[in-house]
Residue, then its C-alpha position, 0 to 999 in steps of 0.5 A: m159947195t163941197k160935195q159929200p163923197i159917198t160909196e154904195e157901202m154907206g147906203v145913202h142911195k137907199k133913201w133916194y128911191e123913196v123920193r116921189p116928187k109931185t111937180p116938175d120943180e120938185l123933180a128938178a130940185f131932187v136931180r139937182t141934189l143928186l148932182t151937186e151934193y154928192s161926189h159919186d163913185y162907180g156904183t152911186i152914180c148908177h143909183a143916182a141916175a136910176a133914182a132920178a128916172l124913177a122920180a121922173c116917172w113918179t112926177v108924171n104919175a102925180d100930175p092930175t091932168q096926165g097921171g094915173i099910170t096903170g100897172f100895164q102902162s108901168g110895164a110898157i114904160m119899163w120896156e121902153f126905158i130898157k129898149r132905149w137905154q140899153h139899145l135893145e133890139g129884137p124880142a126880149r123877156l124879163l124872167r122873175m125867177s121866183d115864178m119857178l116856184y109855181p108849176h103853172y109858169e113852166d112854159k115861161f122858162r121852156t118856150l119861145s113864141p113862133e114870132t121869136f123863133k122866126w126872128l132868131k132864124d132871120e138874125a142867124k141867117k144875117k149873121l152867117a152872111e155878115r160874119p163868115d169869119s166868126s168862130p166855128d162854134n158860132l157858125a155851127h150854132w147859127k146854121s143849126i138855127v137857120d135849119g130849124a133847130v130850136p136852141f138851148g132845149y127850148k120848144v116853140a109854142d104859143q104862150 
């Protein structure tokens, strides 16, 4: 079978995100289609992987004995995926920039939790010990954090 060469500009990938398999067999068929029917470019392979991961979540959600993922659970799933796929360690925050349109979200953009600041101080201390040959700017920045300066105009507050 000859694979169809595709590019992002063609927009073929857009329909993949609408696929919601209900069974493991449907999921396997979808993933097989993504891998056998298309010759991917640098961008479309990313869409294929993302659509396959999303389809797997839809499959788990559709299972009548296991599914019914709540909004809270979907957030936990997203963070587990991000942490493990990106090898993300330490505190992280996803900001929805549209929240800047509402004044009651101001603290999201200006504060660090005490736990996050403690983590930053501990990491800065480690970096000072492990990387004494780093750039003078990095060394000064890490030292200022260890000494209690909150970086980039943030303030420490319980959120």
